[in-house]
C-alpha positions in Angstrom: 106.6 111.7 115.9 105.4 111.7 112.6 107.0 108.5 110.9 107.6 110.6 107.9 107.8 114.1 106.1 107.0 114.1 102.3 108.4 117.0 101.3 107.1 117.8 97.2 104.7 116.1 98.8 101.5 117.5 96.3 103.0 116.1 93.4 101.8 112.8 92.2 105.0 110.7 93.4 104.4 112.2 97.0 100.7 111.7 97.1 101.2 107.8 95.8 103.7 107.7 98.6 101.7 108.9 100.9 98.9 107.1 100.5 100.6 104.0 100.5 102.3 104.7 103.6 99.0 105.6 104.9 97.8 102.6 103.7 100.5 100.6 105.7 99.7 102.0 109.1 102.3 104.8 109.1 101.9 108.6 109.6 102.6 111.2 106.7 103.2 114.8 106.6 103.0 117.0 103.7 105.6 119.8 102.8 105.4 121.6 99.7 105.8 124.9 98.0 101.8 124.7 97.2 98.9 123.2 98.5 96.9 123.3 96.0 98.0 120.0 93.5 97.5 118.4 96.9 93.2 119.3 97.8 91.7 116.1 96.7 94.5 114.7 99.1 93.4 116.2 101.9 90.2 116.3 101.7 90.0 112.1 101.4 93.2 112.7 104.9 92.3 115.5 106.4 94.2 114.9 109.4 97.4 115.2 107.1 98.9 118.0 108.3 100.7 120.5 105.5 103.5 122.7 105.6 105.5 125.2 103.4 108.5 124.9 102.4 110.6 126.4 99.7 113.6 123.6 99.1 115.8 126.3 98.1 115.6 127.3 101.4 117.8 124.6 103.3 117.8 126.5 107.0 114.5 126.2 106.5 113.9 123.0 105.1 116.5 121.9 108.4 113.3 124.2 110.5 111.0 122.6 109.4 112.5 118.9 109.8 113.4 120.2 113.4 109.9 121.2 114.0 107.9 117.7 112.6 110.6 115.4 114.1 110.4 112.6 111.0 111.9 109.4 111.5 112.9 109.3 107.9 112.6 112.3 105.2 110.9 111.3 101.7 111.7 113.8 99.3 109.7 113.5 95.9 110.3 116.7 95.2 112.4 117.6 91.5 115.6 116.2 91.8 116.8 119.7 91.3 116.8 120.2 95.6 117.6 116.5 96.8 120.9 117.8 97.5 119.7 120.4 99.0 117.4 118.0 101.2 120.1 115.6 102.0 121.8 118.4 103.6 119.1 119.6 105.5 118.0 115.8 106.8 121.4 115.3 107.8 122.0 118.7 109.8 118.5 117.3 111.3 119.6 114.2 112.0 117.0 112.2 110.2 116.8 109.4 107.7 116.3 110.8 104.0 115.6 108.5 101.2 114.8 110.6 97.8 113.2 109.6 94.1 116.8 110.5 91.9 118.6 113.1 91.0 121.4 113.7 87.5 124.6 112.4 87.4 126.4 114.8 89.1 124.9 115.0 92.3 124.2 111.9 92.4 128.3 112.0 92.6 127.7 114.4 95.0 125.1 112.4 97.3 127.0 109.7 97.5 130.2 111.4 98.5 128.1 112.4 101.5 128.3 108.5 102.5 130.9 109.1 105.1 128.7 112.0 107.2 125.4 110.2 107.4 127.7 106.9 108.1 129.5 108.8 111.2 125.9 109.8 112.7 124.2 106.9 111.9 122.1 108.0 108.9 120.3 106.0 105.9 120.0 107.8 102.9 119.4 106.3 99.8 118.8 108.2 96.2 117.1 106.7 93.5 114.0 105.0 95.0 111.8 104.4 92.7 111.4 102.7 89.5 114.3 103.2 87.6 116.1 104.4 89.6 115.4 102.0 92.3 113.2 98.7 91.0 115.6 98.5 88.4 119.0 98.8 90.5 117.8 96.0 92.7 117.0 94.6 89.9 120.2 94.8 88.6 121.7 93.5 92.3 120.0 90.4 91.5 121.2 89.7 88.0 124.4 90.3 89.2 124.4 87.2 91.7 123.6 85.1 89.0 126.8 86.3 87.5 130.4 85.5 87.7 131.5 88.4 85.8 129.2 91.8 84.3 130.6 93.7 81.4 127.3 95.2 80.1 124.4 96.1 81.2 121.3 97.7 79.5 118.5 99.1 81.1 115.1 101.7 80.3 111.3 101.5 80.8 108.7 101.2 77.7 104.6 101.4 78.7 101.6 102.1 77.3 97.6 102.6 77.4 94.6 101.3 76.6 93.0 104.5 75.7 95.4 106.2 72.9 95.0 109.8 74.6 97.7 112.0 75.9 98.6 111.7 80.0 100.8 112.9 81.6 103.5 110.0 82.3 105.1 111.3 85.0 107.6 115.1 85.6 107.8 116.8 82.5 110.3 118.7 83.6 112.3 115.9 83.7 111.0 114.4 80.3 111.6 117.1 78.0 115.5 117.1 79.4 115.4 113.9 78.4 114.3 114.2 75.3 116.6 117.0 74.6 119.8 116.5 76.4 122.2 114.7 75.7 122.6 111.2 76.9 125.8 110.0 78.6 126.7 106.3 78.2 129.3 104.1 78.1 130.9 101.9 75.7 134.5 100.2 76.2 134.9 101.8 79.2 134.7 104.7 77.6 132.0 107.6 78.1 130.3 109.1 75.5 127.4 111.2 74.5 124.2 110.3 72.7 121.4 112.6 71.1 118.1 110.6 72.6 116.0 111.6 69.4 118.5 111.3 66.6 119.4 107.8 68.0 115.8 106.2 67.9 115.1 102.1 67.7 112.8 99.5 67.9 112.3 96.4 70.5 109.6 94.0 71.6 108.7 93.8 75.1 107.0 91.6 77.4 102.9 92.7 77.3 104.3 96.2 75.8 104.8 94.4 72.0 107.0 96.5 69.8 108.0 100.5 70.7 110.7 103.3 70.1 113.4 103.4 72.5 116.1 106.1 72.4 119.4 106.6 74.7 118.6 109.1 77.6 120.3 110.7 80.4 120.0 108.7 83.9 121.5 108.4 86.7 121.9 104.6 86.4 124.1 104.8 83.8 126.1 106.4 87.0 125.8 104.3 89.5 125.3 100.9 87.7 129.3 101.6 86.8 130.1 103.0 90.1 128.9 99.9 91.7 129.9 97.0 89.4 133.1 98.5 87.5 135.2 96.0 90.0 133.3 93.1 88.3 134.6 93.9 84.9 131.3 96.2 83.4 132.4 98.4 80.2 129.3 98.7 78.6 126.3 100.6 79.8 123.2 102.7 78.2 120.4 103.4 79.5 116.6 104.0 77.6 113.5 105.8 77.6 110.1 104.4 75.7 107.0 106.1 75.1 104.2 104.9 72.6 103.5 106.8 69.8 100.7 109.1 70.9 102.5 110.7 73.7 105.9 110.8 72.0 104.4 112.5 69.0 102.8 115.1 71.6 106.2 115.7 73.8 107.8 116.3 70.7 105.0 118.3 69.2 105.9 120.3 72.5 109.4 120.6 72.0 109.0 122.1 68.5 106.6 124.9 69.2 108.7 125.9 71.9 106.0 125.1 74.9 109.4 123.0 76.5 111.7 125.9 76.7 113.4 126.8 79.8 114.1 130.8 79.0 112.6 133.1 81.3 109.4 135.1 80.9 106.7 137.2 82.3 103.1 135.5 82.8 100.4 138.0 84.1 102.9 140.0 86.2 105.1 136.5 86.7 108.5 135.6 86.0 107.9 132.0 85.0 109.3 129.3 81.7 107.3 127.7 78.9 107.8 124.6 80.7 106.7 125.5 83.6 103.1 127.2 82.3 102.8 123.9 80.6 103.4 122.0 83.9 100.8 124.0 85.7 98.1 123.6 82.0 99.0 119.9 82.2 98.1 119.1 86.2 94.4 120.1 84.9 94.2 117.6 82.3 91.4 115.0 83.1 91.9 111.2 83.2 90.1 109.7 80.6 87.0 107.2 82.1 88.3 103.8 81.9 92.3 104.6 81.4 94.8 102.1 82.3 98.5 101.8 81.3 101.0 98.8 81.8 104.7 99.3 82.1 107.9 96.9 82.0 111.3 98.3 83.7 113.6 96.1 82.1 117.3 95.3 82.1 119.8 93.1 80.1 123.3 91.4 82.2 125.6 90.6 80.2 128.4 88.3 81.6 130.1 84.9 82.0 129.1 81.9 84.5 131.5 79.5 85.1 133.2 80.7 82.1 130.9 80.6 80.0 129.0 83.9 78.6 125.3 84.3 80.2 122.5 86.4 79.8 119.8 87.8 82.6 116.4 89.4 81.2 115.0 91.2 84.1 111.2 92.6 84.1 108.9 94.5 86.4 105.5 94.7 84.7 103.3 97.0 86.5 99.6 97.6 85.6 97.1 100.5 86.6 95.6 99.2 90.2 91.4 99.7 91.1 91.7 102.7 93.4 94.7 104.2 91.5 93.9 105.2 88.6 94.4 108.8 88.3 98.4 107.7 88.9 98.2 105.0 85.9 101.8 102.6 86.3 103.2 106.1 88.5 102.7 103.7 91.4 105.8 102.1 90.7 108.3 104.8 91.8 105.4 106.0 94.6 105.2 102.8 95.9 108.8 101.4 95.8 110.1 104.4 97.2 107.2 103.9 100.6 108.5 100.3 100.5 112.2 101.9 101.0 110.7 104.2 103.7 109.2 101.0 105.5 112.5 99.5 105.5 114.2 101.9 107.2 111.2 102.1 109.8 111.4 98.7 110.7 115.0 98.1 110.7 115.2 95.8 107.5 117.5 98.7 106.0 120.0 99.6 108.8 123.3 100.3 107.6 124.4 104.0 107.6 126.2 105.9 104.9 124.4 107.0 101.6 123.7 104.8 98.8 122.0 103.8 96.1 119.4 100.9 96.2 121.2 97.9 94.6 124.0 97.6 97.9 121.5 98.3 100.5 117.8 97.1 99.8 117.5 93.4 100.6 116.5 92.0 96.9 114.1 89.4 98.0 112.4 91.4 99.8 111.8 94.5 98.2 110.1 92.0 95.4 107.6 90.6 97.3 106.7 94.2 98.9 106.3 94.4 95.2 104.2 91.3 94.3 101.5 92.6 97.3 101.5 95.6 94.9 100.4 93.2 91.5 104.0 94.3 90.5 105.5 91.0 89.2 109.4 90.6 88.4 110.7 88.1 86.3 114.0 86.7 85.6 115.2 85.0 82.7 110.7 84.4 81.4 109.9 83.3 85.4 108.6 85.3 88.0 110.2 85.4 90.8 108.4 87.2 93.3 
């Protein structure tokens, strides 16, 4: 029996998850709609089986899971398919994790908890950097407070060479830059236009960077789990260095990020899909490294007095992982959570986001093994 079936396994995150699992002695199989992006991976790991699968086809996904018989399904495909994979894993009787979905889909996934629980299965959505690491960080911060009314969270990053390198999923980035960003203010849902609400802040090991509110599932999951403890304000921010932000804005302005249907060489496609295909071929400059700060600020009271908890997770490019940059902080946490399911450290059936189900201190120790340092109010805690 294979330990883990990785869906979307030929993408950047899928390959990171696979490599980390293999490094830690786990067996994996890869499922994806095409093998092309994984050729370098398969050249290094020729014994890893590959299966072609279109996640739009739920019965076919169920059949693949039953064929491979994994202990856990790790879904690293685009978030559009997360609910399909949840349904397939539930029908096939297998634990499942993913990297996160949009808020409406996240709500549906969490609502499936009763079905996973009655079948003795574990489902965790949003197991990467953010969502993922920051969900666990909030759980830790909340434990330092009696009440918690305000949370801000996000990510910022920079690179040593100021050239454009694909940060993560291009469709996801474009949506974050262009879609209205939901946030909660005084207990009411509101929206903000991302690029019309840019501000600048100072961040540990990054320095000054422009940030702006974006649509992210944490806005919902943080509120979902903490609303009974007084949470009334929640906003999520993304931050990109200028050389990356301006290139992304250029793609948007010249129409290359459009989702309108077009035909290219007889194929039905969209400009953003063609852009994604083109950028996959973009080489990483020699000597290129990145640094990222996953940050969170929780405000509330402790013993009747106002208190602020600042959580930061610092991530660097690691030797041997240069092609992934700081994207290791998405794939590696997902791998850690899969391993915690496999070895029983996560054992409670149901459907969750990571905060209430992942053992906090053990998770932080696993991050430190991968050279990710977690700070709480300026003190390293792992």
